[in-house]
MMTF fields as JSON, N, C-alpha, C and O atoms, coordinates in Angstrom:
{
  "mmtfVersion": "1.0.0",
  "mmtfProducer": "UNKNOWN",
  "numBonds": 319,
  "numAtoms": 320,
  "numGroups": 80,
  "numChains": 1,
  "numModels": 1,
  "chainsPerModel": [1],
  "groupsPerChain": [80],
  "chainIdList": ["A"],
  "bondAtomList": [4, 2, 8, 6, 12, 10, 16, 14, 20, 18, 24, 22, 28, 26, 32, 30, 36, 34, 40, 38, 44, 42, 48, 46, 52, 50, 56, 54, 60, 58, 64, 62, 68, 66, 72, 70, 76, 74, 80, 78, 84, 82, 88, 86, 92, 90, 96, 94, 100, 98, 104, 102, 108, 106, 112, 110, 116, 114, 120, 118, 124, 122, 128, 126, 132, 130, 136, 134, 140, 138, 144, 142, 148, 146, 152, 150, 156, 154, 160, 158, 164, 162, 168, 166, 172, 170, 176, 174, 180, 178, 184, 182, 188, 186, 192, 190, 196, 194, 200, 198, 204, 202, 208, 206, 212, 210, 216, 214, 220, 218, 224, 222, 228, 226, 232, 230, 236, 234, 240, 238, 244, 242, 248, 246, 252, 250, 256, 254, 260, 258, 264, 262, 268, 266, 272, 270, 276, 274, 280, 278, 284, 282, 288, 286, 292, 290, 296, 294, 300, 298, 304, 302, 308, 306, 312, 310, 316, 314],
  "bondOrderList": [1, 1, 1, 1, 1, 1, 1, 1, 1, 1, 1, 1, 1, 1, 1, 1, 1, 1, 1, 1, 1, 1, 1, 1, 1, 1, 1, 1, 1, 1, 1, 1, 1, 1, 1, 1, 1, 1, 1, 1, 1, 1, 1, 1, 1, 1, 1, 1, 1, 1, 1, 1, 1, 1, 1, 1, 1, 1, 1, 1, 1, 1, 1, 1, 1, 1, 1, 1, 1, 1, 1, 1, 1, 1, 1, 1, 1, 1, 1],
  "groupList": [{"groupName": "MET", "atomNameList": ["N", "CA", "C", "O"], "elementList": ["N", "C", "C", "O"], "formalChargeList": [0, 0, 0, 0], "bondAtomList": [1, 0, 2, 1, 3, 2], "bondOrderList": [1, 1, 2], "singleLetterCode": "M", "chemCompType": "L-PEPTIDE LINKING"}, {"groupName": "ASN", "atomNameList": ["N", "CA", "C", "O"], "elementList": ["N", "C", "C", "O"], "formalChargeList": [0, 0, 0, 0], "bondAtomList": [1, 0, 2, 1, 3, 2], "bondOrderList": [1, 1, 2], "singleLetterCode": "N", "chemCompType": "L-PEPTIDE LINKING"}, {"groupName": "ALA", "atomNameList": ["N", "CA", "C", "O"], "elementList": ["N", "C", "C", "O"], "formalChargeList": [0, 0, 0, 0], "bondAtomList": [1, 0, 2, 1, 3, 2], "bondOrderList": [1, 1, 2], "singleLetterCode": "A", "chemCompType": "L-PEPTIDE LINKING"}, {"groupName": "SER", "atomNameList": ["N", "CA", "C", "O"], "elementList": ["N", "C", "C", "O"], "formalChargeList": [0, 0, 0, 0], "bondAtomList": [1, 0, 2, 1, 3, 2], "bondOrderList": [1, 1, 2], "singleLetterCode": "S", "chemCompType": "L-PEPTIDE LINKING"}, {"groupName": "LEU", "atomNameList": ["N", "CA", "C", "O"], "elementList": ["N", "C", "C", "O"], "formalChargeList": [0, 0, 0, 0], "bondAtomList": [1, 0, 2, 1, 3, 2], "bondOrderList": [1, 1, 2], "singleLetterCode": "L", "chemCompType": "L-PEPTIDE LINKING"}, {"groupName": "PHE", "atomNameList": ["N", "CA", "C", "O"], "elementList": ["N", "C", "C", "O"], "formalChargeList": [0, 0, 0, 0], "bondAtomList": [1, 0, 2, 1, 3, 2], "bondOrderList": [1, 1, 2], "singleLetterCode": "F", "chemCompType": "L-PEPTIDE LINKING"}, {"groupName": "THR", "atomNameList": ["N", "CA", "C", "O"], "elementList": ["N", "C", "C", "O"], "formalChargeList": [0, 0, 0, 0], "bondAtomList": [1, 0, 2, 1, 3, 2], "bondOrderList": [1, 1, 2], "singleLetterCode": "T", "chemCompType": "L-PEPTIDE LINKING"}, {"groupName": "PRO", "atomNameList": ["N", "CA", "C", "O"], "elementList": ["N", "C", "C", "O"], "formalChargeList": [0, 0, 0, 0], "bondAtomList": [1, 0, 2, 1, 3, 2], "bondOrderList": [1, 1, 2], "singleLetterCode": "P", "chemCompType": "L-PEPTIDE LINKING"}, {"groupName": "ILE", "atomNameList": ["N", "CA", "C", "O"], "elementList": ["N", "C", "C", "O"], "formalChargeList": [0, 0, 0, 0], "bondAtomList": [1, 0, 2, 1, 3, 2], "bondOrderList": [1, 1, 2], "singleLetterCode": "I", "chemCompType": "L-PEPTIDE LINKING"}, {"groupName": "LYS", "atomNameList": ["N", "CA", "C", "O"], "elementList": ["N", "C", "C", "O"], "formalChargeList": [0, 0, 0, 0], "bondAtomList": [1, 0, 2, 1, 3, 2], "bondOrderList": [1, 1, 2], "singleLetterCode": "K", "chemCompType": "L-PEPTIDE LINKING"}, {"groupName": "GLY", "atomNameList": ["N", "CA", "C", "O"], "elementList": ["N", "C", "C", "O"], "formalChargeList": [0, 0, 0, 0], "bondAtomList": [1, 0, 2, 1, 3, 2], "bondOrderList": [1, 1, 2], "singleLetterCode": "G", "chemCompType": "PEPTIDE LINKING"}, {"groupName": "ARG", "atomNameList": ["N", "CA", "C", "O"], "elementList": ["N", "C", "C", "O"], "formalChargeList": [0, 0, 0, 0], "bondAtomList": [1, 0, 2, 1, 3, 2], "bondOrderList": [1, 1, 2], "singleLetterCode": "R", "chemCompType": "L-PEPTIDE LINKING"}, {"groupName": "VAL", "atomNameList": ["N", "CA", "C", "O"], "elementList": ["N", "C", "C", "O"], "formalChargeList": [0, 0, 0, 0], "bondAtomList": [1, 0, 2, 1, 3, 2], "bondOrderList": [1, 1, 2], "singleLetterCode": "V", "chemCompType": "L-PEPTIDE LINKING"}, {"groupName": "TYR", "atomNameList": ["N", "CA", "C", "O"], "elementList": ["N", "C", "C", "O"], "formalChargeList": [0, 0, 0, 0], "bondAtomList": [1, 0, 2, 1, 3, 2], "bondOrderList": [1, 1, 2], "singleLetterCode": "Y", "chemCompType": "L-PEPTIDE LINKING"}, {"groupName": "ASP", "atomNameList": ["N", "CA", "C", "O"], "elementList": ["N", "C", "C", "O"], "formalChargeList": [0, 0, 0, 0], "bondAtomList": [1, 0, 2, 1, 3, 2], "bondOrderList": [1, 1, 2], "singleLetterCode": "D", "chemCompType": "L-PEPTIDE LINKING"}, {"groupName": "HIS", "atomNameList": ["N", "CA", "C", "O"], "elementList": ["N", "C", "C", "O"], "formalChargeList": [0, 0, 0, 0], "bondAtomList": [1, 0, 2, 1, 3, 2], "bondOrderList": [1, 1, 2], "singleLetterCode": "H", "chemCompType": "L-PEPTIDE LINKING"}, {"groupName": "GLU", "atomNameList": ["N", "CA", "C", "O"], "elementList": ["N", "C", "C", "O"], "formalChargeList": [0, 0, 0, 0], "bondAtomList": [1, 0, 2, 1, 3, 2], "bondOrderList": [1, 1, 2], "singleLetterCode": "E", "chemCompType": "L-PEPTIDE LINKING"}],
  "groupTypeList": [0, 1, 2, 3, 3, 4, 4, 5, 6, 7, 5, 6, 8, 9, 10, 4, 3, 4, 9, 1, 11, 8, 8, 0, 2, 7, 4, 5, 12, 10, 13, 2, 1, 7, 14, 10, 3, 12, 3, 7, 4, 12, 4, 14, 15, 13, 10, 16, 0, 2, 10, 3, 10, 12, 3, 0, 12, 12, 12, 16, 1, 2, 3, 12, 14, 7, 6, 10, 7, 10, 3, 7, 5, 8, 4, 11, 12, 14, 1, 14],
  "groupIdList": [1, 2, 3, 4, 5, 6, 7, 8, 9, 10, 11, 12, 13, 14, 15, 16, 17, 18, 19, 20, 21, 22, 23, 24, 25, 26, 27, 28, 29, 30, 31, 32, 33, 34, 35, 36, 37, 38, 39, 40, 41, 42, 43, 44, 45, 46, 47, 48, 49, 50, 51, 52, 53, 54, 55, 56, 57, 58, 59, 60, 61, 62, 63, 64, 65, 66, 67, 68, 69, 70, 71, 72, 73, 74, 75, 76, 77, 78, 79, 80],
  "secStructList": [7, 7, 2, 2, 2, 2, 6, 6, 1, 7, 3, 3, 3, 6, 6, 3, 3, 3, 1, 1, 1, 7, 3, 3, 7, 7, 7, 7, 7, 7, 7, 1, 7, 6, 6, 1, 7, 7, 7, 2, 2, 2, 2, 2, 2, 2, 2, 2, 2, 2, 6, 6, 6, 7, 1, 3, 3, 7, 7, 7, 7, 3, 3, 1, 1, 6, 6, 7, 7, 1, 1, 6, 6, 1, 3, 3, 7, 1, 7, 7],
  "xCoordList": [107.379, 106.988, 106.143, 106.531, 104.989, 104.138, 104.463, 105.214, 103.895, 104.215, 103.87, 104.613, 102.757, 102.374, 103.32, 103.542, 103.88, 104.823, 106.156, 106.861, 106.513, 107.733, 107.646, 108.668, 106.432, 106.217, 106.849, 107.315, 106.864, 107.341, 108.759, 109.193, 109.479, 110.851, 111.834, 111.576, 112.958, 113.972, 114.609, 114.637, 115.117, 115.885, 116.816, 116.678, 117.759, 118.786, 118.786, 118.733, 118.847, 118.953, 120.256, 120.394, 121.196, 122.481, 123.093, 123.548, 123.103, 123.721, 122.81, 123.204, 121.598, 120.639, 119.738, 118.986, 119.809, 118.99, 117.649, 117.589, 116.587, 115.229, 114.587, 114.814, 113.781, 113.205, 112.085, 111.785, 111.466, 110.424, 110.367, 111.189, 109.414, 109.329, 108.214, 107.758, 107.786, 106.712, 107.334, 108.061, 107.041, 107.586, 106.418, 105.532, 106.428, 105.382, 105.759, 106.794, 104.924, 105.156, 104.953, 104.239, 105.573, 105.385, 103.934, 103.282, 103.454, 102.069, 102.039, 102.427, 101.585, 101.505, 100.348, 99.203, 100.66, 99.62, 99.414, 98.385, 100.377, 100.218, 100.243, 99.526, 101.054, 101.124, 102.23, 102.402, 102.983, 104.05, 103.448, 102.278, 104.25, 103.83, 103.686, 104.256, 102.935, 102.762, 104.073, 104.117, 105.145, 106.442, 107.255, 108.387, 106.678, 107.352, 108.201, 108.778, 108.284, 109.074, 108.299, 107.084, 109.041, 108.452, 107.602, 108.062, 106.371, 105.457, 105.42, 105.871, 104.89, 104.718, 103.849, 104.054, 102.887, 102.027, 102.82, 102.564, 103.788, 104.66, 105.439, 105.509, 106.023, 106.792, 105.918, 106.332, 104.714, 103.785, 103.431, 103.427, 103.134, 102.738, 103.835, 103.581, 105.056, 106.142, 106.579, 107.039, 106.44, 106.711, 105.751, 106.15, 104.477, 103.472, 103.758, 103.676, 104.095, 104.391, 105.607, 105.6, 106.652, 107.871, 107.599, 108.215, 106.686, 106.364, 105.312, 104.963, 104.798, 103.687, 104.104, 103.25, 105.405, 105.854, 106.414, 106.975, 106.272, 106.877, 108.391, 108.896, 109.106, 110.565, 111.209, 112.349, 110.495, 111.038, 109.89, 108.82, 110.132, 109.158, 109.782, 110.865, 109.114, 109.579, 108.82, 107.59, 109.555, 108.962, 108.329, 108.785, 107.281, 106.542, 107.394, 108.537, 106.815, 107.51, 107.9, 107.23, 108.994, 109.478, 110.041, 110.602, 109.888, 110.384, 111.852, 112.229, 112.674, 114.102, 114.433, 115.595, 113.413, 113.605, 112.485, 111.331, 112.781, 111.744, 110.608, 109.52, 110.841, 109.777, 109.01, 108.102, 109.357, 108.795, 107.549, 106.822, 107.245, 106.092, 104.787, 104.533, 103.97, 102.662, 101.596, 100.446, 101.961, 101.04, 101.831, 103.024, 101.202, 101.935, 102.249, 102.972, 101.725, 101.917, 102.808, 102.747, 103.644, 104.625, 105.922, 106.35, 106.541, 107.832, 108.841, 108.89, 109.641, 110.704, 112.047, 112.27, 112.942, 114.28, 115.34, 116.418, 115.024, 115.932, 116.866, 117.683, 116.761, 117.584, 117.88, 117.006, 119.111, 119.466, 118.803, 118.979],
  "yCoordList": [81.737, 82.87, 82.358, 81.411, 82.988, 82.545, 83.323, 84.298, 82.881, 83.451, 84.934, 85.702, 85.351, 86.762, 87.67, 88.809, 87.2, 88.046, 88.153, 89.15, 87.149, 87.212, 88.293, 88.834, 88.604, 89.577, 90.926, 91.628, 91.282, 92.602, 92.598, 93.592, 91.497, 91.425, 91.753, 91.441, 92.38, 92.696, 91.436, 90.395, 91.536, 90.437, 90.975, 92.114, 90.146, 90.556, 89.622, 88.401, 90.213, 89.455, 89.887, 91.041, 88.975, 89.25, 90.581, 91.359, 90.837, 92.043, 93.257, 94.283, 93.169, 94.27, 94.059, 93.086, 94.959, 94.836, 95.528, 96.693, 94.797, 95.331, 95.381, 94.496, 96.419, 96.597, 95.611, 95.367, 95.046, 94.029, 93.178, 93.347, 92.28, 91.361, 91.733, 90.9, 92.979, 93.449, 94.132, 95.116, 93.601, 94.126, 94.452, 93.625, 95.663, 96.039, 95.484, 95.84, 94.624, 94.029, 95.08, 96.059, 94.89, 95.855, 95.872, 94.833, 97.061, 97.238, 98.364, 99.491, 98.072, 99.116, 100.043, 99.608, 101.333, 102.316, 103.31, 103.984, 103.41, 104.288, 105.763, 106.552, 106.152, 107.551, 108.343, 109.528, 107.715, 108.433, 109.479, 109.393, 110.457, 111.425, 110.694, 109.616, 111.256, 110.587, 110.25, 109.311, 111.008, 110.712, 109.682, 109.369, 109.158, 108.139, 108.685, 107.916, 109.995, 110.584, 110.514, 110.313, 110.684, 110.618, 111.862, 112.987, 111.65, 112.754, 113.007, 112.166, 114.152, 114.388, 113.31, 112.97, 112.78, 111.724, 110.446, 109.77, 110.109, 108.948, 109.163, 108.269, 110.349, 110.653, 110.584, 110.035, 111.136, 111.077, 109.636, 109.251, 108.84, 107.443, 106.664, 106.022, 106.719, 105.952, 106.544, 105.814, 107.847, 108.463, 107.955, 107.661, 107.853, 107.313, 105.86, 105.461, 105.07, 103.651, 103.504, 102.688, 104.299, 104.22, 104.636, 104.109, 105.571, 106.038, 105.213, 105.514, 104.177, 103.404, 102.354, 101.765, 102.109, 101.094, 99.844, 98.995, 99.713, 98.555, 98.72, 99.841, 97.615, 97.713, 97.841, 98.293, 97.451, 97.548, 97.791, 97.192, 98.672, 98.947, 98.52, 98.987, 97.64, 97.223, 98.072, 98.051, 98.81, 99.75, 98.995, 97.917, 99.575, 98.978, 98.789, 99.242, 98.113, 97.87, 99.189, 100.209, 99.142, 100.317, 99.859, 98.768, 100.691, 100.367, 100.771, 101.885, 99.857, 100.14, 100.517, 100.743, 100.584, 100.942, 101.902, 101.654, 102.988, 103.961, 103.398, 103.974, 102.288, 101.689, 100.625, 99.999, 100.413, 99.304, 99.541, 98.579, 100.758, 100.901, 100.489, 100.83, 99.76, 99.359, 100.38, 100.232, 101.403, 102.446, 103.747, 103.713, 104.881, 106.141, 106.507, 107.472, 105.763, 106.111, 105.123, 105.031, 104.375, 103.467, 104.241, 104.976, 104.077, 104.719, 104.269, 103.095, 105.213, 104.881, 105.129, 106.169, 104.154, 104.273, 104.06, 103.531, 104.478, 104.274, 105.456, 105.433, 106.486, 107.676, 108.248, 108.276, 108.702, 109.303, 110.645, 111.311],
  "zCoordList": [119.148, 118.326, 117.158, 116.474, 116.935, 115.827, 114.548, 114.575, 113.449, 112.133, 112.047, 111.436, 112.647, 112.53, 113.307, 112.896, 114.411, 115.147, 114.406, 114.561, 113.607, 112.8, 111.725, 111.303, 111.284, 110.22, 110.543, 109.646, 111.806, 112.214, 112.78, 113.362, 112.618, 113.111, 111.993, 110.83, 112.333, 111.328, 110.764, 111.422, 109.551, 108.984, 107.906, 107.461, 107.497, 106.543, 105.345, 105.493, 104.147, 102.9, 102.226, 101.82, 102.108, 101.434, 101.864, 101.025, 103.151, 103.69, 103.763, 104.319, 103.215, 103.278, 104.485, 104.535, 105.456, 106.664, 106.453, 106.06, 106.718, 106.593, 107.972, 108.797, 108.226, 109.557, 109.864, 111.033, 108.842, 109.025, 107.757, 106.856, 107.689, 106.552, 105.576, 104.792, 105.632, 104.757, 103.543, 103.678, 102.361, 101.11, 100.183, 99.968, 99.64, 98.686, 97.32, 96.757, 96.805, 95.482, 94.395, 94.611, 93.226, 92.146, 91.674, 91.573, 91.392, 90.972, 89.947, 90.253, 88.744, 87.717, 88.04, 88.164, 88.176, 88.462, 87.32, 87.271, 86.402, 85.244, 85.59, 84.974, 86.565, 86.987, 86.291, 86.576, 85.384, 84.68, 83.75, 83.376, 83.386, 82.367, 81.031, 80.864, 80.071, 78.775, 78.063, 77.268, 78.339, 77.713, 78.503, 78.136, 79.581, 80.381, 81.511, 82.279, 81.622, 82.705, 84.025, 84.052, 85.099, 86.44, 86.675, 86.478, 87.093, 87.379, 88.889, 89.667, 89.304, 90.738, 91.393, 92.558, 90.651, 91.187, 91.472, 92.469, 90.6, 90.838, 92.131, 92.974, 92.285, 93.492, 94.739, 95.76, 94.659, 95.797, 96.137, 97.307, 95.112, 95.314, 96.029, 97.049, 95.495, 96.105, 97.441, 98.319, 97.602, 98.904, 99.959, 101.086, 99.589, 100.51, 100.856, 102.018, 99.837, 100.077, 100.994, 101.915, 100.738, 101.552, 102.996, 103.922, 103.187, 104.532, 105.245, 106.387, 104.596, 105.158, 106.172, 106.835, 106.304, 107.25, 106.612, 107.304, 105.294, 104.632, 104.663, 104.73, 104.615, 104.681, 103.306, 103.199, 102.253, 100.896, 99.92, 100.034, 98.969, 97.912, 96.59, 96.238, 95.858, 94.538, 93.517, 93.475, 92.706, 91.751, 90.584, 90.204, 90.03, 88.914, 87.668, 87.598, 86.692, 85.422, 84.765, 84.927, 84.023, 83.302, 81.962, 81.852, 80.962, 79.624, 79.503, 79.865, 78.991, 78.809, 77.363, 77.028, 76.513, 75.107, 74.714, 75.063, 74.001, 73.666, 72.817, 72.79, 72.127, 71.314, 72.087, 71.539, 73.337, 74.096, 74.917, 75.165, 75.359, 76.253, 75.586, 74.431, 76.316, 75.809, 76.135, 75.722, 76.864, 77.285, 77.383, 77.683, 77.14, 77.266, 78.717, 78.961, 79.668, 81.077, 81.822, 83.048, 81.076, 81.675, 81.868, 80.978, 83.018, 83.261, 82.214, 81.845, 81.741, 80.782, 81.44, 82.06, 81.297, 81.876, 80.796, 81.068, 79.57, 78.442, 78.226, 77.305, 79.056, 78.899, 80.282, 81.148, 80.485, 81.776, 81.925, 82.945]
}
């Protein structure tokens, strides 16, 4: 089996089974609302990525403190 055929085979990481070895790396897109909340565009973006065939999507950076975002369009996770 060559390396490219392994790309599409299932594998398990610490008990998490993935359908293939393709993982979407985090990528800042700036689709959050100006207040840092999730916008419909964020949902569409990650929905598209999840439906694209990758086995795992790693979400972009998010601010954990209200004074921390460097941009008004960074996701904020400092409040439930």
